[in-house]
C-alpha positions in Angstrom: 27.1 15.1 12.3 27.2 11.7 11.5 30.1 11.1 8.9 31.8 13.7 9.5 35.7 13.0 9.4 37.2 16.7 9.5 37.3 17.5 6.1 35.4 20.4 5.6 36.9 23.4 3.5 34.2 25.1 2.9 32.8 25.0 6.1 29.3 24.0 4.9 28.6 22.1 8.5 28.1 25.3 10.0 25.0 25.4 7.9 22.1 23.3 8.8 20.3 23.4 5.8 23.4 21.5 3.8 23.5 18.8 6.3 19.7 18.5 6.1 20.4 18.6 2.0 22.9 16.0 2.2 20.5 13.8 4.2 17.5 14.3 2.5 19.4 14.0 -1.4 21.5 10.5 0.0 17.7 9.2 1.1 16.1 9.9 -2.1 19.6 8.2 -4.3 19.5 5.4 -2.3 15.4 4.8 -3.1 16.0 5.7 -6.7 18.9 3.5 -7.0 16.7 1.0 -5.4 13.7 2.0 -8.2 16.4 1.1 -11.0 18.1 -2.1 -9.7 14.8 -4.0 -8.4 12.5 -3.4 -11.5 15.3 -4.4 -13.8 15.9 -7.5 -11.7 12.6 -8.4 -12.1 12.5 -7.2 -15.5 15.5 -10.3 -16.2 13.4 -13.1 -14.1 10.2 -12.0 -16.4 8.1 -10.4 -14.1 8.2 -7.0 -15.5 8.0 -6.2 -19.2 9.9 -3.9 -21.3 11.4 -2.2 -18.4 13.6 1.0 -18.8 14.5 3.7 -16.1 16.1 5.8 -18.8 13.3 6.3 -21.0 10.6 6.6 -18.3 9.5 9.9 -19.4 8.6 8.4 -22.7 6.3 6.3 -21.1 2.6 6.5 -21.5 0.9 6.9 -17.8 -2.7 7.2 -16.7 -2.9 10.8 -17.1 -1.2 13.6 -19.2 2.5 14.9 -18.0 1.1 18.0 -16.9 -1.4 16.8 -14.5 1.3 14.4 -13.0 3.9 17.3 -12.4 1.1 19.4 -11.0 0.2 16.7 -8.1 3.7 15.8 -7.5 4.6 19.6 -6.8 1.6 20.0 -4.7 2.4 16.9 -2.9 6.3 17.7 -2.8 5.6 21.2 -1.4 3.9 20.1 1.4 6.3 17.4 2.3 9.2 20.0 2.1 7.0 22.7 3.6 6.8 20.3 6.7 10.6 19.4 6.6 11.5 23.4 6.6 9.2 24.0 9.6 10.7 21.1 11.2 14.2 22.2 10.8 12.8 26.1 12.0 11.4 24.8 15.2 12.4 21.0 15.7 9.3 18.8 17.0 6.8 21.1 15.5 5.4 18.8 13.2 5.5 15.4 15.4 2.6 13.0 15.3 3.4 11.0 17.8 0.4 10.4 20.4 0.5 11.2 23.6 0.4 7.6 25.4 0.6 7.9 29.5 3.1 5.0 29.8 5.1 5.6 26.6 7.6 8.5 26.6 8.0 10.7 23.0 10.8 10.9 21.8 13.3 13.9 21.6 12.8 16.1 18.5 15.7 15.5 15.9 15.8 17.2 12.9 15.7 14.8 9.9 15.0 12.2 12.1 11.9 11.0 12.5 11.4 8.4 15.5 8.4 7.5 17.8 5.8 5.0 17.1 5.2 5.7 13.3 9.0 6.1 11.8 11.0 3.9 14.8 8.5 1.0 15.5 11.6 -1.1 16.6 13.2 2.1 18.9 16.4 1.4 17.0 16.9 5.3 17.4 16.2 5.6 21.0 19.1 4.9 24.1 23.0 5.6 24.1 23.7 8.1 21.5 26.7 6.4 20.7 24.7 3.2 18.5 22.5 5.6 17.3 25.3 7.9 15.9 26.7 4.3 14.4 23.4 4.0 12.2 23.2 7.4 11.2 27.0 7.3 9.9 26.0 4.0 8.3 23.0 5.7 6.5 24.6 9.0 5.4 28.0 6.4 4.1 25.2 4.5 2.0 23.7 7.2 0.9 26.7 9.0 -0.4 27.5 5.8 -2.1 24.0 5.6 -3.8 24.7 9.1 -5.1 27.8 8.3 -6.7 25.9 4.9 -8.0 23.2 7.1 -9.5 25.6 9.5 -11.0 27.5 6.2 -12.7 24.1 4.7 -13.8 23.6 8.5 -15.6 26.8 7.9 -17.4 26.4 4.4 -18.4 22.8 4.9 -19.9 24.6 8.0 -22.1 27.9 5.9 -22.9 26.6 2.3 -23.6 22.8 2.7 -23.8 22.7 -0.2 -21.4 20.7 -0.6 -18.1 23.3 -1.1 -15.0 22.7 -4.9 -14.7 23.5 -5.5 -18.3 26.7 -3.3 -17.8 27.7 -5.4 -15.0 27.2 -8.7 -16.7 28.9 -7.4 -19.7 31.9 -6.5 -17.5 32.2 -9.5 -15.7 32.0 -11.6 -18.7 34.8 -10.0 -20.4 37.1 -8.0 -17.6 
């Protein structure tokens, strides 16, 4: 496993589902932290008006929240079903075109590759550099999970955004 340094007192690495769950949660956390910071930077630059990630549930969208919830549930259910099928039978949900002069990647659960997800072919070749990239991904994902937790605590405690809190701290450490 990438990011494995031997400390696993509960033996969670033995369950493939937990390893995949950590990978997915870390990817969502990296996306979520980016989704908080980038619009906040754009708001500070004047490109986005009145951005607040903490109050996103009170914003009026193009349809009612029930419809959004049902669509989200259906789409995420489809994605999670395909992910589960890939865990049970690796490579079963690959959508790679069968080209005569291009070898298809070996299926690896949780790490899509091939033409659609790895056009630069960084995930191919010798296993050592690939494991280094996967370790970097899981480390950054763990950091993003902690950052998101910190953002939540800051929003509850100070009521400010992460960048506002950072600037206030840097102004008066």
